[in-house]
C-alpha positions in Angstrom: 22.6 44.6 -14.7 26.2 43.4 -15.2 26.7 39.7 -15.6 26.6 38.3 -12.0 27.4 34.6 -12.6 30.7 33.0 -12.5 30.9 30.2 -15.1 32.7 26.9 -14.7 35.3 28.1 -17.3 36.3 31.0 -15.0 37.1 28.5 -12.2 38.9 26.2 -14.6 41.0 29.1 -15.9 41.8 30.3 -12.4 43.0 26.8 -11.3 45.0 26.4 -14.5 46.8 29.7 -13.9 47.9 28.2 -10.5 48.9 25.0 -12.3 46.5 22.9 -10.2 43.2 21.2 -10.5 40.2 20.2 -8.4 37.5 17.6 -8.8 34.2 18.5 -10.3 32.4 18.9 -7.0 35.0 21.2 -5.5 35.0 23.3 -8.7 31.2 23.6 -8.5 31.4 24.8 -4.8 34.1 27.3 -5.8 32.0 28.5 -8.7 29.0 28.9 -6.5 31.0 30.7 -3.8 32.6 33.0 -6.3 29.2 33.8 -7.9 27.8 34.8 -4.5 30.8 36.9 -3.7 30.5 38.7 -7.1 26.8 39.3 -6.4 27.6 40.7 -3.0 30.2 43.0 -4.5 27.9 44.2 -7.2 25.2 45.3 -4.7 27.5 48.3 -3.9 27.1 47.8 -0.1 30.0 47.6 2.2 31.3 44.0 2.4 34.2 43.1 4.6 35.5 40.6 2.1 35.1 42.3 -1.3 35.2 46.0 -0.4 38.9 46.0 0.4 39.5 44.5 -3.0 37.2 46.8 -5.0 40.1 48.9 -6.2 41.8 45.8 -7.6 38.9 44.7 -9.7 38.7 46.0 -13.2 37.2 45.1 -16.5 36.6 41.4 -16.1 35.1 41.2 -12.6 34.0 37.6 -13.2 37.5 36.3 -14.0 39.0 38.4 -11.2 36.6 37.2 -8.5 37.0 33.6 -9.7 40.7 33.9 -9.4 40.6 35.5 -6.0 38.2 32.8 -4.7 40.4 30.0 -6.1 43.5 31.7 -4.6 41.8 31.9 -1.2 40.8 28.3 -1.4 44.3 27.2 -2.3 45.9 29.3 0.4 43.6 27.7 3.0 44.2 24.2 1.6 47.9 24.8 2.0 47.3 25.5 5.7 50.7 27.0 6.3 50.8 28.2 9.0 48.2 25.9 10.4 44.7 27.1 11.2 44.0 25.2 14.4 40.5 26.6 14.7 39.2 24.5 11.7 37.1 22.1 13.9 35.5 25.0 15.8 34.7 26.9 12.6 33.4 23.7 10.9 31.0 23.5 13.8 30.0 27.2 13.4 29.5 26.9 9.6 27.4 23.8 9.7 24.3 25.3 11.3 24.7 28.5 9.3 24.7 26.5 6.1 21.6 24.6 7.3 19.8 27.8 8.0 20.8 29.5 4.7 20.7 26.6 2.4 17.9 24.6 3.9 20.0 21.5 3.9 23.1 20.1 5.5 26.3 21.3 4.1 28.4 18.5 2.5 31.9 17.8 3.6 33.1 19.5 0.4 31.0 22.6 1.0 32.5 23.0 4.4 36.1 22.3 3.3 35.9 24.9 0.5 34.3 27.5 2.8 36.9 26.8 5.6 39.7 27.1 3.1 38.3 30.4 1.8 38.0 31.7 5.4 41.7 31.0 6.0 42.7 32.5 2.6 40.6 35.6 3.1 42.0 36.1 6.6 45.5 36.0 5.3 44.8 38.2 2.3 42.3 40.8 3.6 42.3 40.9 7.5 45.2 42.8 9.0 44.6 41.6 12.6 42.6 38.4 12.6 40.5 37.8 15.7 37.3 36.1 16.7 35.0 38.9 15.6 36.6 39.2 12.2 36.4 35.5 11.7 32.8 35.3 12.6 31.9 38.2 10.2 33.8 36.6 7.4 32.3 33.2 8.2 28.8 34.6 8.0 29.5 36.5 4.8 31.0 33.3 3.2 27.9 31.3 4.0 25.7 34.1 2.7 27.7 34.3 -0.5 27.5 30.5 -1.0 23.7 30.6 -0.5 23.4 33.6 -2.9 25.6 31.9 -5.6 23.0 29.3 -6.7 
């Protein structure tokens, strides 16, 4: 099986390429999310997040998925244009995380997941709507749980 774990160095390199940094906790959430996304991608099943990007991934899937995850997070953090549904989706993500993780999501967990949702929507979804957002939200939480 191909290597299915994103290492901390992949996240650090991805942040460095964008000339920014994050605290250690945020980097760990990003690493875990990226690992879960990579694992979902490597299963070969259709995934609404990774399947549209499959043709863009090449030799170093770990570095590429790490970079894409960091980019989505940074795009969402920038929040321009604003994503007014943040409070609503924070409320949706919290019980999903509780169910999948068996614990309450931390403030940082939710922030990174919300930022990724916004970034993915702007990168992958042509016509964002409630259904697409719900699917992406569930896939993000699944990926985060899978990325342990």
